[in-house]
C-alpha positions in Angstrom: -0.3 0.1 -0.1 1.4 3.4 -1.2 2.1 6.3 1.4 -0.3 9.2 0.2 0.4 12.5 1.5 -2.4 15.0 1.7 -3.0 18.6 1.9 -4.8 19.9 4.7 -7.0 22.6 4.6 -6.0 25.8 5.9 -8.0 28.0 3.5 -9.2 30.0 6.6 -5.5 31.1 7.6 -5.2 31.5 4.1 -8.4 34.3 4.4 -7.2 35.6 7.6 -3.7 36.5 6.0 -5.0 38.1 3.0 -8.2 39.7 4.2 -5.4 41.9 6.7 -3.6 42.5 3.7 -7.1 44.0 2.3 -8.0 46.1 4.9 -5.0 47.3 4.9 -4.5 48.5 1.3 -7.8 49.9 2.2 -6.7 52.2 5.2 -4.0 52.8 3.1 -6.3 54.0 0.0 -9.2 55.6 2.4 -5.9 58.0 3.6 -4.6 59.3 0.2 -8.3 59.3 -1.0 -9.3 62.0 2.1 -6.1 64.1 1.9 -6.8 64.4 -2.5 -10.0 64.9 -2.0 -11.5 67.6 0.2 -15.0 66.5 1.1 -14.3 63.1 0.8 -12.1 63.8 3.8 -14.8 65.9 5.6 -17.4 63.0 4.9 -15.1 60.9 7.1 -15.3 62.8 10.0 -17.9 61.2 11.7 -16.6 62.2 15.6 -15.3 66.0 15.8 -12.8 65.2 18.6 -11.0 62.8 16.4 -12.0 63.7 12.9 -11.6 61.9 9.6 -9.8 59.3 11.5 -13.0 57.9 12.7 -13.9 57.2 9.2 -10.8 55.9 7.9 -10.6 53.4 10.6 -14.3 52.1 10.5 -14.0 51.7 7.0 -10.4 49.8 6.7 -12.4 47.8 9.7 -15.4 47.0 7.4 -13.5 46.1 4.0 -10.8 43.7 6.4 -14.2 41.9 8.0 -15.9 41.6 5.0 -13.2 40.3 3.2 -12.6 37.8 6.0 -15.8 36.8 6.1 -16.0 35.8 2.6 -12.7 34.2 2.1 -13.4 32.2 5.4 -16.6 31.2 3.4 -15.2 30.2 0.1 -12.1 29.0 1.2 -13.2 26.9 4.8 -12.5 23.3 3.6 -9.5 24.3 0.8 -5.9 23.6 1.1 -4.6 27.1 -0.4 -1.3 27.7 -1.7 -0.1 29.7 1.0 2.9 31.2 -0.5 0.7 32.9 -3.1 -1.3 34.1 -0.7 1.4 35.3 1.5 2.9 37.7 -1.1 0.1 39.6 -1.9 -0.4 40.7 1.6 2.6 41.8 1.9 2.0 43.6 -1.4 -1.3 44.8 -0.1 0.2 45.7 3.2 3.5 47.7 1.5 0.7 49.9 -0.7 -1.5 50.1 2.3 1.3 51.5 4.0 2.5 53.9 1.3 -0.7 55.1 0.9 -0.8 56.7 4.8 2.6 58.6 4.2 2.0 62.2 3.4 5.3 62.5 0.7 2.9 60.0 -1.2 -0.6 61.3 -0.9 1.1 64.6 -1.4 1.9 64.1 -5.0 -1.6 63.5 -5.6 
C-alpha cells in the first residue's frame, strides 16, 4: 500500500492573512483619497474630537471583516497555496502603508 500525503485544509488561515492585507490596503487608499479630495475627507469626520480618522479606521475595519467573511466562506475546507497568499498579503500591506505616508498622498 502506498503512503499518500494529503494536503491539510488551510483556507481559513489564508483568508485571515489576505483579509488583513485587504484591510491595510483599504486604510492606505482611504487615507490618500481623504487627503486628495477635501470633501471626501470631510465626509469621513464622523466624530469631531477624532476627525476623519474615525471614518478611515471604521471603513478599513469593515473592509477587513467583509473580506475575511467572504474568503473564509469560500476557502474554509480547501488547501491553499500559502506562498501566493502571503506574497499578495505583503504587497497589499506595503501599498497600504505607502498610502498613509504624507510624502505619497501629497503627490496627489
